C-alpha positions in Angstrom: 15.2 47.8 18.4 12.6 46.4 20.3 12.6 43.0 18.0 16.2 42.7 18.8 15.7 43.3 22.5 12.7 40.8 22.6 15.0 38.4 20.8 17.6 38.5 23.3 15.4 37.9 26.2 13.6 35.0 24.4 17.3 33.6 24.1 18.1 34.4 27.7 14.6 32.7 28.8 15.7 29.4 26.4 18.9 29.2 28.2 17.3 29.5 31.6 14.9 26.4 30.4 17.7 24.6 29.4 19.8 25.0 32.6 19.3 21.8 34.5 20.8 23.2 37.6 18.0 25.4 38.1 15.5 22.8 37.5 17.2 20.4 39.7 17.5 23.4 42.5 13.5 23.2 42.0 13.0 19.8 42.6 15.5 19.8 45.6 13.3 22.6 47.3 10.1 20.3 46.6 12.2 17.7 48.3 13.6 19.3 51.1 11.0 22.0 51.9 13.3 24.8 52.4 15.7 26.9 50.2 18.5 26.5 52.9 18.4 22.7 52.6 18.2 22.8 48.8 21.1 25.2 48.7 23.4 22.9 50.6 22.4 20.0 48.5 23.0 22.0 45.6 26.2 23.2 46.7 25.3 27.0 46.1 24.3 30.1 48.1 20.7 30.4 49.8 20.5 33.7 47.3 21.5 32.0 44.2 19.0 29.3 45.1 16.2 31.9 45.5 17.6 33.8 42.3 16.9 30.5 40.6 13.5 30.2 41.5 12.4 33.6 40.9 14.0 33.8 37.3 12.2 30.3 36.7 8.9 32.2 37.8 9.4 35.3 35.9 10.1 33.0 32.8 7.0 30.9 33.1 4.7 33.6 34.2 3.2 32.0 37.2 3.8 31.3 41.0 5.5 28.0 41.5 6.1 28.3 45.3 4.2 29.8 48.2 6.8 31.3 50.6 6.4 32.3 54.2 8.8 32.7 57.2 8.5 29.3 58.3 7.9 27.2 55.3 8.1 26.9 51.5 5.3 24.6 49.7 4.4 24.4 46.1 1.4 26.0 44.5 -0.7 23.6 42.3 0.8 24.4 39.1 4.1 24.2 41.0 3.5 20.7 42.4 2.5 19.4 38.6 5.3 21.0 37.0 7.3 19.5 39.8 6.5 16.0 38.8 7.0 16.6 35.1 10.6 18.0 35.7 11.3 14.9 37.4 10.6 12.5 34.8 12.4 14.9 32.3 15.6 14.7 34.7 15.2 11.3 35.1 14.9 10.6 31.3 17.8 12.9 30.8 20.2 11.2 33.6 19.2 7.6 32.0 20.4 9.0 28.6 23.5 10.0 30.0 24.2 7.2 32.2 23.7 4.9 29.3 26.2 6.8 27.3 28.6 6.5 29.9 28.2 2.9 30.6 28.8 2.3 26.9 31.5 4.4 26.6 33.4 1.9 29.4 34.6 5.2 31.1 32.3 5.7 34.0 32.5 9.2 35.3 31.0 11.6 38.0 31.0 11.6 41.9 30.3 8.6 44.0 29.4 9.3 47.8 29.9 6.1 49.8 29.8 5.7 53.6 31.9 3.0 55.4 32.7 2.0 58.8 36.0 3.2 60.0 38.1 0.4 61.2 36.8 -2.0 58.8 37.6 0.3 56.2 41.1 1.2 57.2 42.1 -2.7 58.0 40.0 -4.4 55.3 38.9 -2.3 52.7 41.8 0.4 51.9 43.9 -1.8 49.3 40.5 -2.5 47.3 39.4 1.2 47.3 42.9 2.2 45.8 42.4 -0.5 43.1 39.0 1.0 42.3 40.7 4.4 41.7 43.2 2.9 39.7 40.4 1.4 37.4 38.3 4.2 37.1 40.1 7.4 37.4 37.2 9.5 36.1 35.0 8.7 39.1 35.3 10.9 42.1 35.3 8.9 45.2 34.0 10.6 48.0 34.3 8.2 51.1 32.8 9.3 54.4 34.1 7.2 57.1 31.6 6.9 60.0 30.9 4.1 62.5 27.1 5.3 63.0 23.8 4.6 61.0 23.6 7.8 58.8 20.6 8.1 56.7 21.6 6.9 53.0 19.1 8.7 51.3 18.6 11.9 53.2 22.6 12.6 53.5 22.8 12.0 49.7 24.8 8.7 49.7 24.9 6.5 46.5 25.6 3.6 48.7 26.9 2.6 52.3 28.6 -0.2 53.7 27.0 -1.8 56.8 28.2 -4.4 59.5 25.5 -6.5 61.3 22.2 -8.2 60.6 20.3 -5.9 58.4 17.3 -4.3 59.6 13.9 -4.1 57.2 14.8 -1.9 54.8 13.8 -0.9 51.1 17.2 -0.8 50.2 19.0 -3.2 48.0 21.7 -5.2 49.6 24.8 -6.9 48.3 26.6 -9.4 50.7 30.4 -8.5 50.9 32.1 -10.2 53.7 31.6 -12.2 56.7 33.3 -10.8 59.8 34.7 -13.2 62.8 33.8 -11.8 66.2 35.9 -12.4 69.4 35.6 -11.9 73.0 38.6 -10.4 74.0 40.2 -8.6 77.5 43.6 -7.2 78.4 45.7 -9.8 80.3 45.9 -7.2 83.3 41.7 -7.1 83.6 41.7 -10.9 83.4 44.5 -11.3 86.3 42.5 -9.1 88.6 39.0 -9.9 87.9 39.4 -13.6 86.5 38.5 -15.3 83.2 34.7 -16.0 82.5 34.1 -19.4 80.9 30.5 -19.5 80.7 28.0 -16.6 79.4 26.1 -15.9 82.9 29.8 -15.5 84.3 29.5 -12.3 82.0 27.3 -10.4 84.6 30.2 -10.4 87.1 32.4 -8.5 84.7 32.8 -5.2 83.3 31.7 -5.3 79.7 32.2 -3.1 76.8 29.4 -2.8 74.6 28.9 -1.7 70.8 25.8 -0.1 70.9 24.9 -0.5 67.1 24.3 -4.2 67.7 20.6 -5.3 67.1 20.1 -6.4 70.4 20.5 -4.2 73.2 22.9 -4.6 76.1 22.7 -8.6 74.8 25.5 -10.3 73.4 24.7 -13.5 71.2 26.7 -16.7 71.5 26.2 -20.4 70.1 26.7 -23.8 71.6 26.1 -27.1 69.8 24.2 -24.9 67.1 21.9 -23.5 69.7 21.8 -19.8 70.2 22.6 -18.3 73.7 21.4 -14.3 74.4 23.3 -13.5 77.3 22.3 -9.9 79.0 25.0 -7.9 79.9 25.7 -5.0 82.2 27.8 -2.3 80.1 30.3 0.0 82.0 31.2 1.6 78.6 29.0 1.8 75.5 29.9 3.3 72.1 29.0 3.0 68.5 33.2 3.1 67.5 35.1 -0.1 67.1 38.5 2.0 67.9 37.1 3.5 70.8 35.9 0.1 72.3 39.1 -1.4 71.4 41.1 1.3 73.2 39.1 0.8 76.3 39.8 -2.9 76.1 43.6 -2.4 75.7 43.3 -0.2 78.8 42.1 -3.0 81.3 38.6 -1.4 81.4 36.9 -4.7 80.8 35.6 -7.4 78.2 34.4 -6.7 74.7 33.3 -8.2 71.7 35.1 -7.3 68.8 35.6 -8.1 65.2 39.0 -10.0 64.4 40.3 -7.4 62.1 40.3 -5.0 64.6 42.2 -7.0 67.3 44.1 -9.5 65.3 47.7 -7.5 66.0 46.8 -6.9 69.7 46.1 -10.7 69.9 49.4 -11.5 68.2 51.3 -9.1 70.2 49.8 -10.3 73.7 48.1 -7.0 74.5 44.4 -8.5 74.3 43.6 -12.4 74.9 40.7 -14.0 73.6 38.4 -15.7 75.9 35.3 -17.9 75.8 36.7 -20.6 73.2 34.0 -23.1 74.4 31.6 -21.0 72.6 30.9 -19.8 69.0 30.4 -16.0 68.4 28.2 -15.9 65.3 30.1 -13.9 62.5 28.4 -10.6 61.6 27.7 -10.1 57.7 29.1 -7.0 55.7 26.5 -5.7 53.0 26.7 -3.1 50.8 23.4 -1.0 50.7 22.1 1.5 47.9 18.5 2.7 47.2 15.9 0.9 45.5 13.9 2.8 42.7 16.6 5.3 41.9 18.8 5.4 38.7 21.8 3.0 38.8 24.7 5.5 37.8 27.7 4.0 35.7 30.0 5.0 38.7 27.7 3.0 41.3 27.5 0.0 39.0 31.3 -0.2 38.6 31.6 0.1 42.5 28.9 -2.5 43.0 30.6 -4.6 40.3 34.1 -4.2 41.8 33.6 -5.5 44.9 31.0 -8.1 44.1 34.2 -9.5 42.2 36.2 -9.5 45.2 34.1 -11.9 47.4 35.9 -10.7 50.4 34.1 -13.2 52.7 
């Protein structure tokens, strides 16, 4: 009986060691420094997260983590074990992705962040085409005009509009967005139409605060850049909100053409400053360096690279 029971327990331990969810949970705790954060990342309860680690420590016969009311940190042996487990999981993921890529049927969840209005106006049809081409990929699209952290928030890739800040991320250029300076006809009737950059100091300006230059609008004339300071009456990281403020006659806005083309055609907004060029903004698809390129992400990158939107 004792021998049979020992065999059952041994089989149970072997099953635990082979359960990569437990190992990935352990690595997530090392990365995030808490059971709660690791549980959220893994999509499990905190109690189950704790049980996984307790079971793992029991099976190994060693303490992997030092727990206090304020922190969780690895023991020396836990740190070494984590490094080895990372490599094992990396090789396993690489093997799995190699098989998926060879099969021509990439699968898995792909979390992508993208700006709201640009996606709805310019990318929506291409995203539907991608889903038709790769039905086994579960695309999780998060629309956000902010600058969320790609790695910390679990994104495989993000789409960004604007000049890139220095980054360790890979970048693929997708598009170039034409920028226009616009205002509602009623605003221009009341305040006049500016024709020179310095005139903007006497006007109510609606500022997109994700721009690299704080409260500065860039124009060009005869190939020479002009950086004009403005005094915003309203700032936002939302293109849609700025569009609505401009439509309500609150001021002058620098807007991407894709957002205001219909309003200009209908006469709701009027383009101004025709004698100056406003530099187009690049659109990039960003993804992490030094991380396994999944078959799902590679398919997404290749799909949009072929489109050559700009």
